[in-house]
py3Dmol code that shows the C-alpha trace and the ligand (Angstrom):
import py3Dmol

protein = """\
ATOM      1  CA  MET A   1       4.395  97.357  89.127  1.00  0.00           C
ATOM      2  CA  ASP A   2       3.316  94.238  87.219  1.00  0.00           C
ATOM      3  CA  ALA A   3       6.095  91.868  86.219  1.00  0.00           C
ATOM      4  CA  GLY A   4       5.672  92.612  82.483  1.00  0.00           C
ATOM      5  CA  ALA A   5       6.519  96.265  83.000  1.00  0.00           C
ATOM      6  CA  ARG A   6      10.079  95.211  83.900  1.00  0.00           C
ATOM      7  CA  SER A   7      10.688  93.825  80.384  1.00  0.00           C
ATOM      8  CA  ARG A   8      13.324  95.762  78.430  1.00  0.00           C
ATOM      9  CA  LEU A   9      11.800  94.653  75.122  1.00  0.00           C
ATOM     10  CA  PHE A  10       9.727  97.141  73.122  1.00  0.00           C
ATOM     11  CA  LEU A  11       6.641  95.944  71.225  1.00  0.00           C
ATOM     12  CA  GLU A  12       5.916  98.026  68.141  1.00  0.00           C
ATOM     13  CA  LEU A  13       2.264  96.855  68.001  1.00  0.00           C
ATOM     14  CA  ASP A  14      -0.766  97.972  70.031  1.00  0.00           C
ATOM     15  CA  LEU A  15      -2.416  94.712  71.110  1.00  0.00           C
ATOM     16  CA  THR A  16      -5.657  96.569  71.981  1.00  0.00           C
ATOM     17  CA  LYS A  17      -6.195  97.790  68.418  1.00  0.00           C
ATOM     18  CA  ASP A  18      -8.587  96.080  65.962  1.00  0.00           C
ATOM     19  CA  GLY A  19      -7.299  95.081  62.512  1.00  0.00           C
ATOM     20  CA  LYS A  20      -4.067  93.439  61.310  1.00  0.00           C
ATOM     21  CA  GLN A  21      -0.761  94.825  62.516  1.00  0.00           C
ATOM     22  CA  THR A  22       2.721  93.493  61.714  1.00  0.00           C
ATOM     23  CA  GLY A  23       6.080  94.602  63.059  1.00  0.00           C
ATOM     24  CA  PHE A  24       8.723  93.661  65.558  1.00  0.00           C
ATOM     25  CA  VAL A  25       9.436  93.042  69.173  1.00  0.00           C
ATOM     26  CA  ARG A  26      12.680  94.997  69.643  1.00  0.00           C
ATOM     27  CA  VAL A  27      15.330  93.413  71.844  1.00  0.00           C
ATOM     28  CA  PRO A  28      17.898  96.061  72.767  1.00  0.00           C
ATOM     29  CA  HIS A  29      21.295  94.782  71.659  1.00  0.00           C
ATOM     30  CA  SER A  30      24.264  97.105  71.953  1.00  0.00           C
ATOM     31  CA  VAL A  31      27.265  95.568  70.207  1.00  0.00           C
ATOM     32  CA  HIS A  32      30.415  96.656  68.369  1.00  0.00           C
ATOM     33  CA  ARG A  33      28.760  97.089  64.978  1.00  0.00           C
ATOM     34  CA  SER A  34      25.640  98.752  66.360  1.00  0.00           C
ATOM     35  CA  ALA A  35      25.826 100.823  69.516  1.00  0.00           C
ATOM     36  CA  TYR A  36      22.095 101.592  69.856  1.00  0.00           C
ATOM     37  CA  GLY A  37      20.731  98.646  67.859  1.00  0.00           C
ATOM     38  CA  TRP A  38      17.965  96.141  68.506  1.00  0.00           C
ATOM     39  CA  LEU A  39      17.233  92.606  67.381  1.00  0.00           C
ATOM     40  CA  PRO A  40      13.961  92.319  65.392  1.00  0.00           C
ATOM     41  CA  ILE A  41      11.596  89.504  66.397  1.00  0.00           C
ATOM     42  CA  PRO A  42       8.731  89.490  63.872  1.00  0.00           C
ATOM     43  CA  ILE A  43       5.227  89.569  65.357  1.00  0.00           C
ATOM     44  CA  ALA A  44       1.669  90.026  64.100  1.00  0.00           C
ATOM     45  CA  CYS A  45      -1.575  90.881  65.866  1.00  0.00           C
ATOM     46  CA  ILE A  46      -4.917  90.258  64.216  1.00  0.00           C
ATOM     47  CA  LYS A  47      -7.841  91.449  66.294  1.00  0.00           C
ATOM     48  CA  ASN A  48     -11.538  91.820  65.749  1.00  0.00           C
ATOM     49  CA  GLY A  49     -13.505  92.827  68.832  1.00  0.00           C
ATOM     50  CA  GLU A  50     -13.915  90.634  71.892  1.00  0.00           C
ATOM     51  CA  GLY A  51     -13.385  86.865  71.850  1.00  0.00           C
ATOM     52  CA  PRO A  52     -10.757  84.217  72.495  1.00  0.00           C
ATOM     53  CA  ARG A  53      -7.189  85.494  72.859  1.00  0.00           C
ATOM     54  CA  VAL A  54      -4.675  83.136  71.267  1.00  0.00           C
ATOM     55  CA  LEU A  55      -0.856  83.108  71.039  1.00  0.00           C
ATOM     56  CA  MET A  56       0.440  81.141  68.039  1.00  0.00           C
ATOM     57  CA  MET A  57       4.178  80.632  68.312  1.00  0.00           C
ATOM     58  CA  ALA A  58       6.965  78.846  66.424  1.00  0.00           C
ATOM     59  CA  GLY A  59      10.727  79.189  66.129  1.00  0.00           C
ATOM     60  CA  ASN A  60      11.080  78.572  69.884  1.00  0.00           C
ATOM     61  CA  HIS A  61      13.899  76.423  68.477  1.00  0.00           C
ATOM     62  CA  GLY A  62      15.387  78.203  65.447  1.00  0.00           C
ATOM     63  CA  ASP A  63      15.936  75.189  63.196  1.00  0.00           C
ATOM     64  CA  GLU A  64      12.334  73.929  63.355  1.00  0.00           C
ATOM     65  CA  TRP A  65      11.016  75.430  60.163  1.00  0.00           C
ATOM     66  CA  GLU A  66       7.581  73.870  59.563  1.00  0.00           C
ATOM     67  CA  GLY A  67       5.753  75.974  62.145  1.00  0.00           C
ATOM     68  CA  GLN A  68       7.663  79.115  61.229  1.00  0.00           C
ATOM     69  CA  LEU A  69       6.554  78.864  57.585  1.00  0.00           C
ATOM     70  CA  ALA A  70       3.005  77.883  58.504  1.00  0.00           C
ATOM     71  CA  LEU A  71       2.632  80.904  60.793  1.00  0.00           C
ATOM     72  CA  GLY A  72       4.128  83.202  58.142  1.00  0.00           C
ATOM     73  CA  GLY A  73       1.403  81.912  55.816  1.00  0.00           C
ATOM     74  CA  LEU A  74      -1.207  82.494  58.509  1.00  0.00           C
ATOM     75  CA  ILE A  75      -0.110  86.124  58.973  1.00  0.00           C
ATOM     76  CA  ARG A  76      -0.381  86.747  55.230  1.00  0.00           C
ATOM     77  CA  ALA A  77      -3.712  84.971  54.816  1.00  0.00           C
ATOM     78  CA  LEU A  78      -5.731  85.908  57.929  1.00  0.00           C
ATOM     79  CA  ASP A  79      -8.163  88.740  57.388  1.00  0.00           C
ATOM     80  CA  PRO A  80      -9.394  90.519  60.512  1.00  0.00           C
ATOM     81  CA  SER A  81     -13.010  89.938  59.356  1.00  0.00           C
ATOM     82  CA  GLN A  82     -12.382  86.154  59.774  1.00  0.00           C
ATOM     83  CA  VAL A  83     -11.136  86.579  63.341  1.00  0.00           C
ATOM     84  CA  ARG A  84     -13.111  86.828  66.543  1.00  0.00           C
ATOM     85  CA  GLY A  85     -11.075  88.070  69.482  1.00  0.00           C
ATOM     86  CA  ARG A  86      -7.337  88.292  69.014  1.00  0.00           C
ATOM     87  CA  VAL A  87      -4.596  86.166  67.474  1.00  0.00           C
ATOM     88  CA  ILE A  88      -0.984  87.092  68.287  1.00  0.00           C
ATOM     89  CA  ILE A  89       1.459  85.340  65.956  1.00  0.00           C
ATOM     90  CA  LEU A  90       5.140  85.021  66.891  1.00  0.00           C
ATOM     91  CA  PRO A  91       6.596  82.844  64.085  1.00  0.00           C
ATOM     92  CA  SER A  92      10.308  82.967  65.022  1.00  0.00           C
ATOM     93  CA  ALA A  93      10.276  83.454  68.774  1.00  0.00           C
ATOM     94  CA  ASN A  94      14.022  82.912  69.158  1.00  0.00           C
ATOM     95  CA  PHE A  95      14.767  84.960  66.044  1.00  0.00           C
ATOM     96  CA  PRO A  96      18.575  85.035  66.463  1.00  0.00           C
ATOM     97  CA  ALA A  97      18.549  81.219  66.510  1.00  0.00           C
ATOM     98  CA  ALA A  98      16.264  81.080  63.455  1.00  0.00           C
ATOM     99  CA  GLN A  99      18.428  83.526  61.544  1.00  0.00           C
ATOM    100  CA  ALA A 100      21.446  81.304  62.243  1.00  0.00           C
ATOM    101  CA  GLY A 101      19.486  78.131  61.387  1.00  0.00           C
ATOM    102  CA  LEU A 102      20.271  76.776  64.836  1.00  0.00           C
ATOM    103  CA  ARG A 103      18.249  75.276  67.694  1.00  0.00           C
ATOM    104  CA  THR A 104      19.836  77.662  70.175  1.00  0.00           C
ATOM    105  CA  SER A 105      20.832  81.311  69.992  1.00  0.00           C
ATOM    106  CA  PRO A 106      24.304  82.094  68.591  1.00  0.00           C
ATOM    107  CA  ILE A 107      24.362  85.171  70.851  1.00  0.00           C
ATOM    108  CA  ASP A 108      24.243  83.480  74.242  1.00  0.00           C
ATOM    109  CA  ASP A 109      23.834  79.749  73.433  1.00  0.00           C
ATOM    110  CA  GLY A 110      20.342  80.112  74.927  1.00  0.00           C
ATOM    111  CA  ASN A 111      17.705  77.405  74.437  1.00  0.00           C
ATOM    112  CA  LEU A 112      14.517  79.466  74.655  1.00  0.00           C
ATOM    113  CA  ASN A 113      12.407  76.460  75.607  1.00  0.00           C
ATOM    114  CA  ARG A 114      14.652  75.904  78.646  1.00  0.00           C
ATOM    115  CA  SER A 115      14.727  79.599  79.603  1.00  0.00           C
ATOM    116  CA  PHE A 116      11.286  80.316  81.051  1.00  0.00           C
ATOM    117  CA  PRO A 117      10.260  82.125  83.224  1.00  0.00           C
ATOM    118  CA  GLY A 118      13.127  84.221  81.881  1.00  0.00           C
ATOM    119  CA  ASP A 119      14.864  87.216  83.347  1.00  0.00           C
ATOM    120  CA  ALA A 120      14.126  90.856  82.509  1.00  0.00           C
ATOM    121  CA  ASP A 121      17.810  91.683  83.080  1.00  0.00           C
ATOM    122  CA  GLY A 122      19.275  88.419  81.740  1.00  0.00           C
ATOM    123  CA  ASP A 123      20.970  87.544  78.498  1.00  0.00           C
ATOM    124  CA  VAL A 124      19.052  87.911  75.215  1.00  0.00           C
ATOM    125  CA  THR A 125      17.295  84.525  75.278  1.00  0.00           C
ATOM    126  CA  ARG A 126      16.161  84.972  78.892  1.00  0.00           C
ATOM    127  CA  GLN A 127      14.890  88.453  78.084  1.00  0.00           C
ATOM    128  CA  ILE A 128      12.799  87.001  75.241  1.00  0.00           C
ATOM    129  CA  ALA A 129      11.444  84.306  77.578  1.00  0.00           C
ATOM    130  CA  PHE A 130      10.587  86.933  80.196  1.00  0.00           C
ATOM    131  CA  PHE A 131       8.703  89.026  77.606  1.00  0.00           C
ATOM    132  CA  ILE A 132       6.690  86.031  76.383  1.00  0.00           C
ATOM    133  CA  GLU A 133       5.825  84.801  79.896  1.00  0.00           C
ATOM    134  CA  HIS A 134       5.151  88.145  81.559  1.00  0.00           C
ATOM    135  CA  VAL A 135       3.935  90.385  78.730  1.00  0.00           C
ATOM    136  CA  LEU A 136       2.280  88.190  76.077  1.00  0.00           C
ATOM    137  CA  LEU A 137       0.919  85.169  77.972  1.00  0.00           C
ATOM    138  CA  PRO A 138      -0.986  87.165  80.644  1.00  0.00           C
ATOM    139  CA  GLN A 139      -2.951  88.669  77.744  1.00  0.00           C
ATOM    140  CA  CYS A 140      -3.878  85.259  76.277  1.00  0.00           C
ATOM    141  CA  ASP A 141      -6.357  82.434  76.986  1.00  0.00           C
ATOM    142  CA  TYR A 142      -4.709  79.822  74.728  1.00  0.00           C
ATOM    143  CA  SER A 143      -1.213  79.178  73.341  1.00  0.00           C
ATOM    144  CA  ILE A 144      -0.022  76.859  70.572  1.00  0.00           C
ATOM    145  CA  ASP A 145       3.738  76.281  70.311  1.00  0.00           C
ATOM    146  CA  LEU A 146       4.794  74.688  67.015  1.00  0.00           C
ATOM    147  CA  HIS A 147       7.934  72.542  67.343  1.00  0.00           C
ATOM    148  CA  SER A 148       9.405  69.847  65.133  1.00  0.00           C
ATOM    149  CA  GLY A 149      12.420  67.569  65.342  1.00  0.00           C
ATOM    150  CA  GLY A 150      14.841  70.250  64.148  1.00  0.00           C
ATOM    151  CA  SER A 151      18.213  69.268  62.793  1.00  0.00           C
ATOM    152  CA  SER A 152      18.803  66.211  64.967  1.00  0.00           C
ATOM    153  CA  LEU A 153      15.405  64.440  65.135  1.00  0.00           C
ATOM    154  CA  MET A 154      12.544  63.333  62.887  1.00  0.00           C
ATOM    155  CA  TYR A 155       9.013  62.867  64.291  1.00  0.00           C
ATOM    156  CA  ILE A 156       5.810  61.344  63.034  1.00  0.00           C
ATOM    157  CA  PRO A 157       3.795  64.601  62.950  1.00  0.00           C
ATOM    158  CA  SER A 158       2.240  64.963  66.408  1.00  0.00           C
ATOM    159  CA  THR A 159       0.454  67.299  68.743  1.00  0.00           C
ATOM    160  CA  LEU A 160       1.263  67.131  72.448  1.00  0.00           C
ATOM    161  CA  CYS A 161       0.192  68.441  75.805  1.00  0.00           C
ATOM    162  CA  ARG A 162       1.006  67.996  79.433  1.00  0.00           C
ATOM    163  CA  ARG A 163      -1.468  65.853  81.362  1.00  0.00           C
ATOM    164  CA  ASP A 164      -3.984  67.965  83.264  1.00  0.00           C
ATOM    165  CA  PRO A 165      -5.198  66.282  86.493  1.00  0.00           C
ATOM    166  CA  ASP A 166      -8.525  68.118  86.076  1.00  0.00           C
ATOM    167  CA  ALA A 167     -10.822  66.149  83.730  1.00  0.00           C
ATOM    168  CA  ALA A 168     -12.472  69.245  82.213  1.00  0.00           C
ATOM    169  CA  GLY A 169      -9.051  70.826  81.598  1.00  0.00           C
ATOM    170  CA  MET A 170      -7.811  67.621  80.014  1.00  0.00           C
ATOM    171  CA  GLU A 171     -10.821  67.512  77.685  1.00  0.00           C
ATOM    172  CA  LYS A 172     -10.043  71.055  76.497  1.00  0.00           C
ATOM    173  CA  LEU A 173      -6.487  70.030  75.640  1.00  0.00           C
ATOM    174  CA  LEU A 174      -7.650  66.870  73.824  1.00  0.00           C
ATOM    175  CA  GLY A 175     -10.203  68.945  71.906  1.00  0.00           C
ATOM    176  CA  MET A 176      -7.515  71.302  70.639  1.00  0.00           C
ATOM    177  CA  MET A 177      -5.285  68.363  69.667  1.00  0.00           C
ATOM    178  CA  ARG A 178      -8.156  66.595  67.860  1.00  0.00           C
ATOM    179  CA  ALA A 179      -8.883  69.833  65.974  1.00  0.00           C
ATOM    180  CA  PHE A 180      -5.267  70.175  64.817  1.00  0.00           C
ATOM    181  CA  GLY A 181      -5.606  66.752  63.176  1.00  0.00           C
ATOM    182  CA  ALA A 182      -2.026  65.410  63.351  1.00  0.00           C
ATOM    183  CA  PRO A 183      -1.690  61.605  62.932  1.00  0.00           C
ATOM    184  CA  LEU A 184      -0.512  61.306  66.567  1.00  0.00           C
ATOM    185  CA  GLY A 185      -1.254  63.223  69.728  1.00  0.00           C
ATOM    186  CA  TRP A 186       0.706  62.472  72.896  1.00  0.00           C
ATOM    187  CA  ILE A 187       0.103  63.316  76.480  1.00  0.00           C
ATOM    188  CA  GLY A 188       3.103  63.712  78.711  1.00  0.00           C
ATOM    189  CA  SER A 189       3.578  63.831  82.433  1.00  0.00           C
ATOM    190  CA  ALA A 190       5.658  66.699  83.780  1.00  0.00           C
ATOM    191  CA  LEU A 191       9.243  65.727  83.104  1.00  0.00           C
ATOM    192  CA  GLN A 192      12.256  66.812  85.135  1.00  0.00           C
ATOM    193  CA  GLY A 193      13.471  70.247  84.070  1.00  0.00           C
ATOM    194  CA  MET A 194      10.338  70.855  81.990  1.00  0.00           C
ATOM    195  CA  ASP A 195       9.253  73.734  84.210  1.00  0.00           C
ATOM    196  CA  ARG A 196      11.314  75.937  81.903  1.00  0.00           C
ATOM    197  CA  THR A 197       9.262  75.379  78.728  1.00  0.00           C
ATOM    198  CA  LEU A 198       6.551  77.503  77.122  1.00  0.00           C
ATOM    199  CA  THR A 199       4.027  74.854  78.169  1.00  0.00           C
ATOM    200  CA  ALA A 200       5.034  75.351  81.810  1.00  0.00           C
ATOM    201  CA  ALA A 201       5.041  79.138  81.370  1.00  0.00           C
ATOM    202  CA  SER A 202       1.505  78.935  79.924  1.00  0.00           C
ATOM    203  CA  ARG A 203       0.302  76.887  82.853  1.00  0.00           C
ATOM    204  CA  ARG A 204       1.807  79.355  85.334  1.00  0.00           C
ATOM    205  CA  GLN A 205      -0.056  82.177  83.556  1.00  0.00           C
ATOM    206  CA  GLY A 206      -3.356  80.266  83.407  1.00  0.00           C
ATOM    207  CA  VAL A 207      -3.130  79.779  79.639  1.00  0.00           C
ATOM    208  CA  ILE A 208      -4.420  76.544  78.013  1.00  0.00           C
ATOM    209  CA  SER A 209      -1.527  75.263  75.926  1.00  0.00           C
ATOM    210  CA  ILE A 210      -0.740  72.598  73.349  1.00  0.00           C
ATOM    211  CA  GLY A 211       2.380  72.028  71.271  1.00  0.00           C
ATOM    212  CA  THR A 212       3.434  70.075  68.211  1.00  0.00           C
ATOM    213  CA  GLU A 213       6.325  68.004  66.978  1.00  0.00           C
ATOM    214  CA  LEU A 214       5.712  68.254  63.265  1.00  0.00           C
ATOM    215  CA  GLY A 215       8.528  66.551  61.403  1.00  0.00           C
ATOM    216  CA  GLY A 216      12.133  67.653  61.467  1.00  0.00           C
ATOM    217  CA  GLY A 217      15.469  66.869  59.924  1.00  0.00           C
ATOM    218  CA  GLY A 218      16.098  70.606  59.595  1.00  0.00           C
ATOM    219  CA  GLN A 219      13.927  70.616  56.477  1.00  0.00           C
ATOM    220  CA  VAL A 220      10.389  71.297  55.232  1.00  0.00           C
ATOM    221  CA  THR A 221       8.203  68.805  53.359  1.00  0.00           C
ATOM    222  CA  PRO A 222       4.982  69.615  51.428  1.00  0.00           C
ATOM    223  CA  SER A 223       2.812  67.182  53.432  1.00  0.00           C
ATOM    224  CA  VAL A 224       3.944  68.407  56.848  1.00  0.00           C
ATOM    225  CA  LEU A 225       3.691  72.072  55.852  1.00  0.00           C
ATOM    226  CA  LYS A 226       0.128  71.418  54.614  1.00  0.00           C
ATOM    227  CA  LEU A 227      -0.773  69.750  57.928  1.00  0.00           C
ATOM    228  CA  ALA A 228       0.739  72.671  59.878  1.00  0.00           C
ATOM    229  CA  GLY A 229      -1.152  75.321  57.886  1.00  0.00           C
ATOM    230  CA  GLU A 230      -4.461  73.473  58.080  1.00  0.00           C
ATOM    231  CA  GLY A 231      -3.935  72.417  61.691  1.00  0.00           C
ATOM    232  CA  VAL A 232      -3.472  75.949  63.026  1.00  0.00           C
ATOM    233  CA  ARG A 233      -6.637  77.116  61.212  1.00  0.00           C
ATOM    234  CA  ARG A 234      -8.626  74.159  62.567  1.00  0.00           C
ATOM    235  CA  VAL A 235      -7.493  74.884  66.146  1.00  0.00           C
ATOM    236  CA  LEU A 236      -8.376  78.568  65.776  1.00  0.00           C
ATOM    237  CA  ALA A 237     -11.813  77.615  64.401  1.00  0.00           C
ATOM    238  CA  HIS A 238     -12.263  75.100  67.242  1.00  0.00           C
ATOM    239  CA  LEU A 239     -11.547  77.854  69.782  1.00  0.00           C
ATOM    240  CA  GLY A 240     -14.017  80.202  68.062  1.00  0.00           C
ATOM    241  CA  ALA A 241     -11.249  82.611  67.019  1.00  0.00           C
ATOM    242  CA  TYR A 242     -11.504  81.973  63.258  1.00  0.00           C
ATOM    243  CA  THR A 243     -14.624  81.913  61.112  1.00  0.00           C
ATOM    244  CA  GLY A 244     -13.038  81.240  57.713  1.00  0.00           C
ATOM    245  CA  PRO A 245     -13.094  77.935  55.811  1.00  0.00           C
ATOM    246  CA  VAL A 246     -11.313  74.923  57.316  1.00  0.00           C
ATOM    247  CA  PRO A 247     -10.598  71.544  55.684  1.00  0.00           C
ATOM    248  CA  ALA A 248     -11.977  68.320  57.164  1.00  0.00           C
ATOM    249  CA  THR A 249     -10.139  67.052  60.270  1.00  0.00           C
ATOM    250  CA  PRO A 250      -8.131  63.822  59.968  1.00  0.00           C
ATOM    251  CA  PRO A 251      -8.226  61.466  62.972  1.00  0.00           C
ATOM    252  CA  THR A 252      -5.583  61.588  65.716  1.00  0.00           C
ATOM    253  CA  ARG A 253      -4.316  58.543  67.596  1.00  0.00           C
ATOM    254  CA  PHE A 254      -3.580  59.431  71.219  1.00  0.00           C
ATOM    255  CA  LEU A 255      -0.495  58.143  73.006  1.00  0.00           C
ATOM    256  CA  THR A 256       1.211  58.565  76.339  1.00  0.00           C
ATOM    257  CA  MET A 257       4.790  59.731  76.605  1.00  0.00           C
ATOM    258  CA  GLY A 258       6.552  58.783  79.804  1.00  0.00           C
ATOM    259  CA  GLY A 259       9.976  58.934  81.418  1.00  0.00           C
ATOM    260  CA  ASN A 260      13.445  57.650  80.718  1.00  0.00           C
ATOM    261  CA  ASP A 261      12.493  54.183  79.549  1.00  0.00           C
ATOM    262  CA  TYR A 262      10.636  55.752  76.587  1.00  0.00           C
ATOM    263  CA  TYR A 263      13.981  56.957  75.196  1.00  0.00           C
ATOM    264  CA  VAL A 264      16.941  55.158  73.659  1.00  0.00           C
ATOM    265  CA  TYR A 265      20.347  56.856  73.885  1.00  0.00           C
ATOM    266  CA  ALA A 266      23.615  56.196  72.086  1.00  0.00           C
ATOM    267  CA  PRO A 267      25.755  53.951  74.330  1.00  0.00           C
ATOM    268  CA  ASP A 268      28.976  55.105  72.601  1.00  0.00           C
ATOM    269  CA  GLY A 269      30.272  57.688  70.165  1.00  0.00           C
ATOM    270  CA  GLY A 270      30.296  56.586  66.505  1.00  0.00           C
ATOM    271  CA  VAL A 271      28.003  56.265  63.503  1.00  0.00           C
ATOM    272  CA  PHE A 272      24.336  55.506  64.190  1.00  0.00           C
ATOM    273  CA  GLU A 273      22.672  52.711  62.221  1.00  0.00           C
ATOM    274  CA  PRO A 274      18.910  52.584  62.973  1.00  0.00           C
ATOM    275  CA  LEU A 275      17.455  49.050  63.085  1.00  0.00           C
ATOM    276  CA  VAL A 276      13.777  50.134  63.068  1.00  0.00           C
ATOM    277  CA  GLU A 277      11.665  52.698  61.233  1.00  0.00           C
ATOM    278  CA  LEU A 278       9.343  55.436  62.432  1.00  0.00           C
ATOM    279  CA  GLY A 279       5.909  53.913  63.091  1.00  0.00           C
ATOM    280  CA  ASP A 280       7.263  50.457  64.022  1.00  0.00           C
ATOM    281  CA  GLU A 281       5.810  48.712  67.066  1.00  0.00           C
ATOM    282  CA  VAL A 282       8.743  47.466  69.151  1.00  0.00           C
ATOM    283  CA  LYS A 283       9.275  45.207  72.159  1.00  0.00           C
ATOM    284  CA  ARG A 284      11.324  45.602  75.340  1.00  0.00           C
ATOM    285  CA  GLY A 285      14.832  44.274  74.770  1.00  0.00           C
ATOM    286  CA  GLN A 286      14.613  44.569  70.961  1.00  0.00           C
ATOM    287  CA  PRO A 287      17.777  46.005  69.307  1.00  0.00           C
ATOM    288  CA  ALA A 288      17.061  49.657  68.354  1.00  0.00           C
ATOM    289  CA  GLY A 289      20.248  50.705  66.629  1.00  0.00           C
ATOM    290  CA  ARG A 290      23.924  50.071  66.299  1.00  0.00           C
ATOM    291  CA  ILE A 291      26.793  52.483  66.855  1.00  0.00           C
ATOM    292  CA  HIS A 292      29.683  51.730  64.509  1.00  0.00           C
ATOM    293  CA  PHE A 293      33.280  52.521  65.450  1.00  0.00           C
ATOM    294  CA  HIS A 294      34.433  54.018  62.182  1.00  0.00           C
ATOM    295  CA  ASP A 295      37.785  54.911  63.747  1.00  0.00           C
ATOM    296  CA  THR A 296      38.388  51.205  64.540  1.00  0.00           C
ATOM    297  CA  PRO A 297      36.073  49.433  62.071  1.00  0.00           C
ATOM    298  CA  TRP A 298      37.368  45.956  63.057  1.00  0.00           C
ATOM    299  CA  ARG A 299      35.530  46.346  66.369  1.00  0.00           C
ATOM    300  CA  GLU A 300      31.986  44.982  66.597  1.00  0.00           C
ATOM    301  CA  PRO A 301      29.378  47.803  66.755  1.00  0.00           C
ATOM    302  CA  SER A 302      27.765  48.659  70.076  1.00  0.00           C
ATOM    303  CA  VAL A 303      24.028  47.861  70.245  1.00  0.00           C
ATOM    304  CA  ALA A 304      21.321  50.009  71.884  1.00  0.00           C
ATOM    305  CA  HIS A 305      18.093  48.281  72.976  1.00  0.00           C
ATOM    306  CA  PHE A 306      14.521  49.453  73.659  1.00  0.00           C
ATOM    307  CA  GLU A 307      13.767  49.401  77.379  1.00  0.00           C
ATOM    308  CA  ARG A 308      10.014  48.985  76.928  1.00  0.00           C
ATOM    309  CA  ASP A 309       7.310  48.100  74.386  1.00  0.00           C
ATOM    310  CA  GLY A 310       5.963  50.979  72.324  1.00  0.00           C
ATOM    311  CA  LEU A 311       5.472  52.764  69.016  1.00  0.00           C
ATOM    312  CA  VAL A 312       8.517  54.506  67.469  1.00  0.00           C
ATOM    313  CA  ILE A 313       7.441  58.142  67.126  1.00  0.00           C
ATOM    314  CA  CYS A 314      10.848  59.863  66.824  1.00  0.00           C
ATOM    315  CA  LYS A 315      14.298  58.968  65.549  1.00  0.00           C
ATOM    316  CA  ARG A 316      17.694  60.604  65.310  1.00  0.00           C
ATOM    317  CA  VAL A 317      18.688  61.980  61.913  1.00  0.00           C
ATOM    318  CA  PRO A 318      22.473  62.568  61.762  1.00  0.00           C
ATOM    319  CA  GLY A 319      24.708  59.517  61.427  1.00  0.00           C
ATOM    320  CA  ARG A 320      27.594  60.694  63.607  1.00  0.00           C
ATOM    321  CA  SER A 321      26.457  60.457  67.245  1.00  0.00           C
ATOM    322  CA  GLU A 322      27.958  60.893  70.685  1.00  0.00           C
ATOM    323  CA  ARG A 323      27.282  58.906  73.848  1.00  0.00           C
ATOM    324  CA  GLY A 324      24.068  60.290  75.349  1.00  0.00           C
ATOM    325  CA  ASP A 325      22.478  61.461  72.085  1.00  0.00           C
ATOM    326  CA  CYS A 326      18.799  60.487  71.791  1.00  0.00           C
ATOM    327  CA  LEU A 327      18.357  57.844  69.076  1.00  0.00           C
ATOM    328  CA  PHE A 328      14.661  56.963  69.475  1.00  0.00           C
ATOM    329  CA  HIS A 329      11.631  57.939  71.487  1.00  0.00           C
ATOM    330  CA  LEU A 330       8.537  55.780  72.022  1.00  0.00           C
ATOM    331  CA  GLY A 331       4.852  56.326  72.717  1.00  0.00           C
ATOM    332  CA  THR A 332       2.392  53.915  74.379  1.00  0.00           C
ATOM    333  CA  PRO A 333      -1.434  53.753  74.193  1.00  0.00           C
ATOM    334  CA  TYR A 334      -3.151  56.606  76.064  1.00  0.00           C
ATOM    335  CA  GLU A 335      -5.464  55.785  78.923  1.00  0.00           C
ATOM    336  CA  ALA A 336      -7.548  58.649  80.305  1.00  0.00           C
TER     337      ALA A 336
END
"""
ligand_1 = """\
1
ZN
Zn 11.607 72.360 69.522
"""
view = py3Dmol.view(width=600, height=400)
view.addModel(protein, "pdb")
view.setStyle({"model": 0}, {"cartoon": {"style": "trace"}})
view.addModel(ligand_1, "xyz")
view.setStyle({"model": 1}, {"stick": {}})
view.zoomTo()
view.show()
């Protein structure tokens, strides 16, 4: 029995059928108010003969709205005659989290992007991860996972991938990122604990995968939503899966994202005052932000410093912060 057959989730769509289908992945969920109920994860399949097989996904974190709206728009707009091969669209992958407007699921506290490879018999979030890794991904050649900063972070709109030691593989990833056309594209090394993400799941299943960090702040802006909608079409066209019109591609500046010294964390609990803006070039040792002790305002604020030179690509949004919260995140010039 193949691993996917162990999934308890039921897919309403037939992924082998040509045309546009919409419906739900049903997650069995027997609770007090609904003995035989299921949780509905929206999904669409748009297929036209043989060709590239692409998974477009968002809502891996429920409070990252830009990708969810862009993929909703793609479902409504894509006509099967404009598709070659098959596009599976999963706009709110962790639907219980999205419905609650939260990063993680209110049912089991599950962070879907830390739950792969999942568990067919696990809690709800792990069952969703298992279904994506073992049912959907083995039927795909490419995956695009649309994230943003969510409620706690704001990014300069970026695409991202994990560095591929194989030069030809790396060029494929860079090509997809160039096609998306975000202002920044960053290439990360495999970080600790990151074997539980969709990117890692894709790699395990032989699927070529890029992601995004589109904006954040738990909100949607016209410019970022426009980029998301155009970017997904440009990537599909680049892969040969979409033959409809695509707008011109803006340039992407490539950066590297490294380990701990690329991040600045709150040294204390208090109120965060940023001392730099997104897009600033900063130096090692430069003050990054101050944490104010609003419970004892006569105390001098605690200062967090950058541990290396770099470009500020991400910053924390909420004022109130706890020790260990990420305040900033840097990128440095990419070298192939
Ligand atoms: Zn995310």
